MIVEX-959006 format. One record per residue: y, x negated, z negated of N, C-alpha, C, O in turn. Coordinates in nm, 2 decimals. Atoms other than C-alpha are relative to their C-alpha. Last residue first. Example, Ala and Ser with C-alpha at 12.3 -4.5 7.8 and 13.67 -1.06 7.14 Angstrom:
MIVEX-959006
(node (-0.11,0.09,0.00),(-0.11,-1.37,-0.71),(0.11,0.08,-0.08),(0.22,0.03,-0.09))
(node (-0.12,-0.09,0.00),(-0.45,-1.23,-0.78),(0.12,-0.09,0.00),(0.12,-0.19,-0.07))
END
This chain:
MIVEX-959006
(node (0.08,-0.12,0.03),(0.74,1.56,0.59),(0.06,0.12,0.08),(0.00,0.23,0.07))
(node (-0.07,-0.12,0.05),(0.88,1.25,0.74),(-0.09,0.11,-0.03),(-0.20,0.12,0.04))
(node (0.10,-0.11,0.03),(0.73,0.90,0.80),(0.08,0.11,-0.07),(0.14,0.09,-0.17))
(node (-0.05,-0.10,0.09),(0.96,0.65,0.97),(-0.10,0.11,-0.02),(-0.15,0.16,0.08))
(node (0.08,-0.12,0.02),(0.84,0.33,1.15),(0.07,0.09,-0.11),(0.11,0.04,-0.21))
(node (0.05,-0.02,0.14),(1.09,0.07,1.27),(-0.08,0.13,0.00),(-0.07,0.22,0.08))
(node (0.14,0.04,0.01),(1.12,-0.03,1.64),(-0.05,0.01,-0.14),(-0.16,-0.04,-0.17))
(node (0.01,0.14,0.04),(1.50,-0.02,1.65),(-0.14,-0.05,-0.03),(-0.16,-0.17,-0.07))
(node (-0.05,0.08,-0.11),(1.51,0.30,1.85),(-0.01,-0.15,-0.03),(-0.02,-0.23,0.06))
(node (-0.14,-0.01,-0.03),(1.29,0.45,1.58),(0.04,-0.08,0.12),(-0.04,-0.16,0.17))
(node (-0.06,0.13,-0.02),(0.91,0.49,1.59),(0.15,0.02,0.04),(0.18,0.10,0.12))
(node (-0.07,0.03,-0.12),(0.78,0.81,1.45),(0.06,-0.14,0.00),(0.08,-0.20,-0.10))
(node (-0.02,0.14,-0.01),(0.53,0.94,1.20),(0.07,-0.03,0.13),(0.01,0.00,0.23))
(node (-0.04,0.06,-0.14),(0.56,1.31,1.14),(0.02,-0.15,-0.02),(0.11,-0.19,-0.10))
(node (-0.10,0.11,0.00),(0.38,1.47,0.84),(0.02,-0.05,0.14),(-0.06,-0.04,0.22))
(node (-0.02,0.08,-0.13),(0.20,1.80,0.83),(0.11,-0.10,-0.02),(0.22,-0.06,-0.06))
(node (-0.14,0.01,-0.04),(0.07,1.94,0.49),(0.01,-0.09,0.13),(-0.08,-0.17,0.15))
(node (-0.05,-0.12,-0.05),(-0.28,2.07,0.43),(0.15,0.00,0.04),(0.20,0.10,0.09))
(node (0.01,-0.11,0.10),(-0.38,1.78,0.21),(0.07,0.13,0.04),(0.14,0.19,-0.04))
(node (0.04,0.06,0.13),(-0.26,1.53,0.47),(0.00,0.11,-0.10),(0.11,0.16,-0.13))
(node (0.03,-0.11,0.10),(-0.22,1.63,0.84),(-0.06,-0.07,-0.12),(-0.15,-0.15,-0.11))
(node (0.11,0.03,0.09),(-0.06,1.35,1.05),(-0.01,0.12,-0.10),(0.08,0.16,-0.17))
(node (0.00,-0.09,0.11),(0.17,1.42,1.35),(-0.13,-0.03,-0.08),(-0.24,-0.06,-0.02))
(node (0.13,-0.06,0.03),(0.25,1.14,1.59),(0.00,0.08,-0.12),(0.08,0.05,-0.21))
(node (0.01,-0.10,0.11),(0.56,1.00,1.75),(-0.14,0.05,-0.01),(-0.21,0.07,0.09))
(node (-0.09,0.04,0.11),(0.66,0.72,1.98),(0.00,0.09,-0.12),(0.07,0.07,-0.21))
(node (-0.10,-0.09,0.06),(0.38,0.75,2.23),(0.09,-0.06,-0.10),(0.07,-0.18,-0.15))
(node (-0.12,0.03,-0.07),(0.20,0.47,2.43),(0.11,0.09,-0.05),(0.23,0.08,-0.01))
(node (0.03,0.03,-0.14),(-0.08,0.46,2.17),(0.13,-0.03,0.07),(0.21,-0.11,0.03))
(node (-0.10,-0.06,-0.08),(0.06,0.59,1.84),(-0.03,-0.01,0.15),(0.02,0.07,0.23))
(node (-0.03,-0.14,0.04),(-0.24,0.53,1.61),(0.09,0.07,0.11),(0.07,0.18,0.14))
(node (0.12,-0.07,-0.01),(-0.38,0.22,1.78),(0.01,0.14,-0.05),(-0.07,0.23,-0.01))
(node (0.03,-0.04,-0.14),(-0.03,0.10,1.84),(-0.13,0.07,0.02),(-0.15,0.16,0.11))
(node (-0.06,-0.12,-0.03),(0.04,0.11,1.47),(-0.02,0.05,0.14),(-0.02,0.17,0.17))
(node (-0.12,0.03,-0.08),(-0.22,-0.15,1.41),(0.06,0.13,0.04),(-0.01,0.22,0.08))
(node (0.01,-0.04,-0.14),(-0.46,-0.05,1.13),(0.13,-0.04,0.07),(0.24,-0.04,0.01))
(node (-0.12,0.02,-0.08),(-0.51,-0.21,0.79),(-0.03,0.05,0.14),(-0.14,0.02,0.20))
(node (0.02,0.00,-0.14),(-0.75,-0.12,0.51),(0.13,-0.01,0.08),(0.23,0.03,0.03))
(node (-0.06,-0.11,-0.05),(-0.66,-0.24,0.16),(-0.02,0.00,0.15),(0.00,-0.10,0.22))
(node (-0.12,0.03,-0.08),(-0.91,-0.49,0.03),(0.06,0.13,0.06),(-0.02,0.23,0.09))
(node (0.03,-0.01,-0.14),(-1.13,-0.36,-0.25),(0.12,-0.03,0.09),(0.23,0.01,0.05))
(node (-0.04,-0.13,-0.06),(-1.04,-0.49,-0.59),(-0.03,0.00,0.15),(-0.03,-0.10,0.22))
(node (-0.13,0.03,-0.08),(-1.25,-0.78,-0.72),(0.04,0.14,0.06),(-0.05,0.22,0.10))
(node (0.02,-0.02,-0.14),(-1.50,-0.68,-0.99),(0.13,-0.01,0.07),(0.24,0.03,0.03))
(node (-0.07,-0.12,-0.04),(-1.43,-0.84,-1.33),(-0.02,0.02,0.15),(-0.01,-0.08,0.23))
(node (0.10,-0.10,0.00),(-1.70,-1.11,-1.41),(0.07,0.14,0.04),(-0.01,0.23,0.07))
(node (0.11,0.03,-0.10),(-1.48,-1.40,-1.31),(-0.10,0.11,0.01),(-0.17,0.12,0.11))
(node (-0.05,-0.02,-0.14),(-1.17,-1.26,-1.48),(-0.11,-0.02,0.10),(-0.11,0.04,0.21))
(node (0.02,0.12,-0.08),(-1.36,-1.25,-1.82),(0.03,0.03,0.14),(-0.03,0.11,0.21))
(node (0.09,-0.02,-0.12),(-1.21,-0.99,-2.04),(-0.02,-0.13,0.08),(0.07,-0.21,0.08))
(node (-0.01,0.09,-0.12),(-1.07,-1.05,-2.39),(-0.10,0.05,0.11),(-0.21,0.09,0.08))
(node (0.08,0.12,0.02),(-1.06,-0.75,-2.62),(0.01,-0.08,0.13),(0.04,-0.03,0.23))
(node (-0.07,0.11,0.07),(-0.79,-0.49,-2.66),(-0.09,-0.11,-0.03),(-0.08,-0.18,-0.14))
(node (0.08,0.02,0.12),(-1.03,-0.21,-2.54),(0.06,-0.11,-0.09),(0.01,-0.14,-0.20))
(node (0.08,-0.12,0.04),(-0.84,-0.04,-2.26),(-0.07,-0.02,-0.13),(-0.11,0.07,-0.20))
(node (-0.09,-0.10,0.07),(-0.58,-0.31,-2.23),(-0.07,0.12,-0.05),(-0.03,0.18,-0.15))
(node (0.03,-0.13,-0.06),(-0.85,-0.58,-2.15),(0.08,0.11,-0.08),(0.05,0.13,-0.19))
(node (0.03,-0.11,0.09),(-0.69,-0.90,-2.26),(-0.02,0.13,0.07),(0.07,0.17,0.16))
(node (-0.09,-0.11,0.00),(-0.71,-1.19,-2.01),(-0.04,0.10,-0.11),(-0.16,0.11,-0.15))
(node (0.07,-0.13,0.04),(-0.86,-1.53,-2.05),(0.10,0.11,-0.01),(0.22,0.09,-0.05))
END
């Protein structure tokens, strides 16, 4: 049994709603054949790029 921090009473884990699964996309579906893409988020532009070592870097 767990304690619900908001009310300090036990909560039943079986009746608690399960968290929604985090969506996943393959980086190739975003980048295609390219190595860089720009993403607009809340009016700001971010740059997602693939490094020479195949890692992803997100810069503002």
